[in-house]
N, C-alpha and C positions, 0 to 999 in steps of 0.2 A: 200199839194202839189197835183196837178192834172197832171197826165202823160198820154198822148195819143200818140200812135205810130201806131195803126192800125184802119182801118175803110174804108168806101166806097170811092174809089179813084176817086171821081167826085164832081161836084159843089153841088149836093144835100147833099153829106156828109158834106161839109163845111157849107152849110146853116143850117143843123141840129146842127152842132157844134156851130156855131155862135149864134143860138137861145138859146142853152143850156147855153152858157157862160153869157148870159144876166141875168141869175138867180144866177150867182156866183159873186155877187158884192163885196163880202168880200175876194175873192181869192187873195192870195199873191204870189203863186209860181205855174207856169205853164210850162210844158215841152211838146212841140208838135212837133212830127216828121212826116213829110209828104213825106218822101223819096219815089220816084217812083209814086206819085199820078199824073201820066202824063196826066190825062183827066181834071185836074182842069183848070179853066180859070179865068179871071179877075172878073167875076160875083161871083164866089165862094169866092175869096179873099175879095171882098167887104162885103159879108155877114159875113165872119170871122172878118173883121175889125169892123163891127158894134157891134159884140158881145164883142170883146176885149175892145172896147171903154167904156164899162160899168165897167171894172175891174180896177178902178182907185186906188185901194189899192195895186196893184201888186208891189212886191219887186224884184222878180226874174223871168225872162222870157227867155225861150229857144224855138226858132222856126227854124226848118230845112226844107228847100224847095228843096233840091237837086233833080234834075230830073224833076221838074215841069215845063216843057218846053213851055207850052201854056200861062203862066203868063207873062204879059208885065209890063212896068212901071206903067200903069194905076192901076193894082192890087196892086202893092207895095206902091203906093201913099196912097191908102185906108188904108193899114196896118200902114203906117207911121203916118197918122193922128190919128189913135187909140193909138199908142204908145206915142204920144206927150201928151196924157191926163194922163199918169201914173206918176204923179209927185213924187211918193215915190220910184220909180224904182231904185234899187241899182245894179242889174246885168242884162245885156242883151247879148244874144247869138243868132245870126241870121246867117244862112248859105244858100247861093244860089249856084246853079251850072247849067250852060247852060240856055236855055230859050231865050225869046225875050227881056228880060229886058236889059236896057242900063244905061247910066250915070244918067239920070234924076231920076230914082228910088233911086239910091245911094245918090244923093244930097238931096233929100227930106227926106230920112231916117236920114242922118247926121244932117240935120236941126232940125228934131224932137228930136234927141238925145241931141243935143246941148242945148236944153231947160231944160233938166232933171238934175238939179244941184246935186241931191243925188246919181248919178251914181258913182260906185266905180270899176266896172268891165265891160269891153267892149270886146266882141268877135264878129268879123265880117268876114265872109268868102265869097269871090266872085271868083268862079272857071270858067275859060274860058269866061270871060266877055270882051266886047269890050270897056274897060276903057282906058282912056288916062291920061297923066300927069296932065292936067288941072282939070280933075275930082278929082284927089287925093288932089289937092290944095284946091278946094272948100270943100271937105270933112273935111280936117283938119282945115279949117277956122271955121267950126262949132264946131268940137269936142274939139278943144283946149280951148274952153270956160269953160270946166268942170274942176274944181279944186280939186275934191276929188278922182279922178281916181287913183287906185293902180295897176290895172292889165289890160293890153291891148294885144289882139291877133288880128292881121290883116292878112288875107290870100288872096293872089292874084295869086294863082297858074294858070299857063297857060294864064295869061293876057299878051299877047305878045306885046301890044302897049305901055306898061309901060317902061320907060327908067330911067336913073339915075336922070333925072330932077324930076320925080315923087317920087323917093326915097328921094331926097333932100327936097321936099315939106313935105313929111311925117315926116322926121327927124326934120325939123324946128318946126313943130307942136308939136311933142313929147317932145321937149325941154321945152315946156310950162307946162308940167305936173309935178309939183313940188313934188308930193307924189307918183309917179310911182315906184313900186317895182318889177313888172314882165312885161317883154316885149317879145312878139313872133311876128316876122315879117317873113311871108312866101311869097317869090317871086319865088319859085321853079317852075320847069317844063317849061323851055323855056322863062321865062321873059327876056326882053332885058336889063339886068342889067350889067353894066361894072364896071371898077375900080373907075370911078367917083361916082358911087352909093355907093361903099364901103367907099370911102373917105368921102362922105357926112355923112354917118352913124358914121364913126370913129370920125369926128369932133363934132357931136351932142351928142354922148354918155357921155362925161364928164359933160355935163350940166344936166344930169339925176342923180342927187346926191343921190337919194334914191334907185336906182336900185340894186336889189339883184339877179334877175334871168333874163338871156338873152338867147333866143332860136332863131336861124336864119337858117331856111331851105332854102338853095339857090341851090338845086340840078338842074343840066342842064342849069345853067346860064353860057353860053360859053364865055362871054366877060370879065370874071374876071381873073386877073393874080396875080403874087406875089406882084406887086406894090400896088394894092388895098387891098390885104389881110394884108399887113404890116400896112397900114393906119388903118384898122379895129382893128388889134391887139393893136396898140398904144392907140386907144380910149378905149378899154376894160381895158387896164392896168391902166388907170386913174380913173376907177370907184372904189371908196374907200370901198363901201359896197357890192360889187358883190360877190356872193357865188356859183352861178350855171351858167355854160356856155355850150351851145350846138350849134355847127356850122356844118351844113351839106353842103359839097361842092362836093357831089357825081356827077360824070360825067361832071364836069366843065372842059372843055378840055384845058383851059389856065393854069390849076394848076396840080400839081402832089403830090403824097404822101410825097415826101421829103420836099417840100415847106411847106405843111400843118403841118408836124411833127415838123419842126423848130419853127413855130409859136406856136404850142401846148406846146413845151418845154419852150418857153419864158413865156407863160401864167401860167405855173405851178409854176413859181416863185412868182406869185401874192400872197400876204400874206392872203387874205380873201377868195380866191377861194377854195371851198371844193369839187365841182363836175365839171369835165371838160371832154367834148367829142368833138372831131373834126374828121370828116370823109371825105375821098376823094376817093371813089371808082372810078375805071377807066374802068371797063369792065362789060359785062353782063354774068350771069351764063348760 
């Protein structure tokens, strides 16, 4: 495994890294954290992509770009093209936060991932993006082609343009993953998710027959009420293999601790659930 978390925070650093990666053609595991490299541009990403394109034996790839605000869709397209060549890839973890990148970068990344039939784990994080429901529909259109996926984490924190329609698109796509065992959907921090979104998730969950772990961080989603939470609870109750459930509803003003406690008590009756946590904080310390 090659792990890189520090280095010159500019394009020259990425150019050197990309050149070095060209010599690691047998590399199978790479963890690259570029948090705070705020001077990087698309030029540097292109050089990184050229290096990664030679790592065709890669099985596990982790790339974190949080805070790299000068990178646009152009840079991420270069990266996506490199990833599409990693035909043995089993695990992908990519995180973006802020920046000028928009929906086109996400779509191209999803298209590249949709070609990698060996993928078993997908972790994608998009914080404070200008994403819309139609973008999530396109994303899932590509990802649902993958039949071996066992673990998925999708993070859309502070993506305020996503509504229950986007949640529905994701849920319909997730229902296609017949081997899915672990699911984490993060729409927290002011995503515009309502009861309709919880209902869509509740209806989709019973189709995920292999699911064992479910994590749902929905903090600050103010459009949720008891009606939607009950729909979600009913969906969880129909999961035969579920063992671990975490649901965060902190600062969801349409809910209160009493409502959440009632749902939690009902879920405790599920015969296969071993770990259960539901929270609903309502104030700031």
